[in-house]
Phi, psi and omega in degrees: 000140177254122178254134176245129176280159176207147178149170185292157178300142176066028175262005171095023181296314183292320178296318179295318178300319180294321179294325181285321191244343186083006183249130174269113190273349176279094186266340183279145178301320181296320178298316182291324181289319183272343180074022177227154176276135178246316177255168175295140174247147184233135177221147184227139180225115175293133179263170186297329182273007178096346177284165182240127176271122177254136179238128174255115180267116186258154177293147179260348183288143182297337180288344186246032180298323179301316180295319179299313182298320180293327179289327183284333181300126175090002180285159176266335192208136180257136175243099180279123185251124180230127179281136183294329182284320180276322187076201182290128183234173185306314182285341170300312182291317182293317179297321178296319177298319179296319177301316178298312184296329180272004173079022178280122185242348178254138179184175176212167180241132173252114176269107188264167174062035181289345178284355182258356185226171179267176184297324180296320179293321178300314180296321180296314181292325177299320178294320177300317182293317179301317179294321180297321184275349191305321184261019183240166176297344180269008177302137180083002179296144180294148181242133183239109173291129185224155170230080191295338180278355179263131180297140176056038179297127181295330178294318176297318179298319179294320178296316180297320178298322179294316179299319179296320180293319178296318180301322180289336186263358182296140178292152178291144177273157178278097184278004174286345183294158177283153189287143181204126181219133177270128184278119175247356177203143177218137181202176177240147175242134181303128179082352181241327178098215189283133176231134174238153176232157178172174176266126177288123182265342181200150170072194182224139173243139178237158178302132182098347180296146171263123180236175178231149175271125177246138009269001187294333180081007181287143182268145180212162180238140180281115182274319178202164185224138164243121179247123183054039176073019177233141175299138184209159175276341182211153174229144187227171181306138180094355181252150167280126184237147166241119182250124172272117189252137177256149174082012180213137184270159178302323184289344182277349186240143175219161177304136182103343173288171179232145170250119191221164169298146184306328181294343184256006192282343182295137182232172183213155175269357180231126180231126177267131189224166165258119188241132175245134173262136179296146182302328182259020185291328182071013183252134174241109183277135169228185186305126174070025174294137180279142176217144171271123185251130176245109181232116190062227176266002183276147176221119177219153172277134179231159171254132185261133174239112182289130182265332177259090183092197185250337183222163175225124185251165180307138180084355182259159177234137179204166173275136187221145170260127176262122183250118184256162176281337181225155182301145177237146175262133177201164174224156177305135180097345176301139176261151182212166178235144175239144175241164184293176186300331180271357181059034181253351186210135172285122186246350180171193180176186181173211188226139176288134173257299182236116179284000181230068180290148180276157176275338182235155177055036184286343178253008183296153178304320180296321181291317179293327176294323177296320178294324174300317180295322178294322177298319177294324179294316179298320185285322190231358183066035186271097179292329181300326180294323178291315180296324181294337179253025178236075185297337178254017178091162181238122179297135180300323179297324177290320179296323174298317182294325181282326186264342186069007182258143172299150184304324186294339184251003178285123184270089180277158172304145187300331184268010179295132177268138182240121180247119184291141176241163177296150179084010178087359178277175179210158176252129183251132181223145170281148179304324180297325179293319178296316180298320179294323178292320176303316180296324179294322178295313181295320179294321179296320178294318180298318179295319180298315181296323180294325181276333183224070184296340182270003178253147181297326184145167181289153173289163188311307187277338172292320178296324177300317179296327179290316183288304179189107183295337183274356181294141175300137180301323180296321177294319179298314179298320179298315180299310184295318178302318180293319180292322177293316181296325181274356178082005180286336178228145179242157178243137172232102187064234179268007186254147178248145180205164175285154185301329184269009181256135176210156176244116186259138171267147173292166180300319181294319179295321180295319180295322179287328187284326188303311179292328178293319177299319179296321180292320177295319180293320180292327179291341176051247184281345180235065183292157179292148176287168181303316182296326179292318178296320179300316181291318184295318187256008173065035179246139180307141186299318181293323178293321176298316181298316179298319181294315181296321178293323177294320177297323178294318177296328179282354177085011182271338175219173182234131179270112183275312172220178180303125176069014175233115184241140179248146171287140182304329180295320180291318179295325177297321177296316181293322177296319178295321179298318178299317179300315181296320179294322178296318179294323177296318179298321179294315182294319183291324183261359181067034183270154176291160181301136178091002182244006178274117182267145178252120179272161182298321182294318179297315180294321178301312182294321183287329184267340184081007179280161170287165184299316182298315181293322179300317180295321179299317180293316180297321179292326176295317179296326173296315186296323182271002173090011178281323177230174174220143183283127175227107184064235179262009182239175180232122181258139172296136175289147179304133177064016179289131177232146177251109183264134177206128173232130182305324182295318181294322183291329185262001183284000000 
């Protein structure tokens, strides 16, 4: 169990810690000379049952609130220290407010220095403390009168016995979670290298594990571990850990960074939170109000954007987006404290909802509904609420990041659909979301046919842009494949249409079109231009052009550039050639799937086309969404397929 002290300066926190554990936590010369704590102090006491009680001694001076807040993050139990001679003081109140804001609900009170006052004074301060705690989660906490500077003080013994009993009764943590530790100290040891310390908030780290530094993203390996001040092969959530790290220098790490499992390393400059202002804060938040944010051991200045309304007043709670100058690491449920713009007063705090807030549409109904779902998830672990507010699916990697659980142990609803993505990720959808997307596709086609009755229908990727440009390509392919297989949508060449939609040619147009279609098919990669067809078949050039455009709208041919039309069979061959060239580029360079680019020169040589024509074809494939231009090359879009059936092309 980790115990964190709290209380006003010179109320005896360090002396009490020493009486409980035998460890003097003021290790700095300045601390010893001035008689006050400046940095966090750590003490450990092995208990009779083999567990180790860890105590974090925090500074009481108002100048070191950041240090105090970082020490309190992740504790299991609060020990509020009040001196009998002084009674309740300003930092007593501020530290108690910070404990509340950080969600600490277990605690006890140590009334110190009782050897300096009489019984009446002790009774008076006890009443002050009872009144102070009455409206807080620590109301009713046991109070232990102590004289820590006296040897074998019975009050200290009673307090220690209580702490040991609480340690035995703490619920077990979910160690399936991925590892996460906030760095509150970093130093080097001769012959060992970089060492960081902090309280593990989730998961387990073992010697040899590869972890990442957040937000920098640097990779490191655990060389050795001290857990609760003892050498160990592993360290777990709830323990104070010292990790000796390989592959990373002391200068790369600072207090407030995080050491996490690689799956958790992504960070953001925007975090959506639930924020409460203290009733006596005197702060009225409006758009872009500055706040000092203390999250874990991290401290950054943020600008606040209220999402529920325009302002937030003292005593109120609302959802707010915190916008930082540099990325911050957080997970849903993290607690934090905010101080005013001058960093002189604690004014509020709250809980992280979404560690990846958007820059746009942050107040939209869909966005606020997602925050509601995240709040339900934090409170109850309800994955269904997250899936229900993910109309375009929820990436499995994001769900891992939000839940801290490996994908294999996340208990999703049984009817969740899983669509594989490149790189080992997956898209998770509720059946209702899939059904709604199917309806959106059918509605988009119906609208397209009503507006353009003379066209066969939009091409595959044009229809995606109409339905939702932000949709994952893999999801789009999954939807269309399902609709085609079920007969709800039909394909004519590269065009999609509803089953009852058709584009008819007149008898004269059909008779004129048949030899032209044959000539285009025979021309293969070098089809005749419009003027050549006009000359060959004795048809006026403008009439030929109108007919070819109608055939293109009907899905029987494809217009690559002005007055140049390809037969679908030839384009299907060229699309397949691009895929093969991309795969060859990946194999030759050892690149992952989807990262092999096809250049114009390579495509020209493989197809036998001239350079200008090769570029025209590649640009057409970009335009219809089969590939995308990246620099001087063309990359296949994820899950892009080129569908062509001779029957459909000639229908």
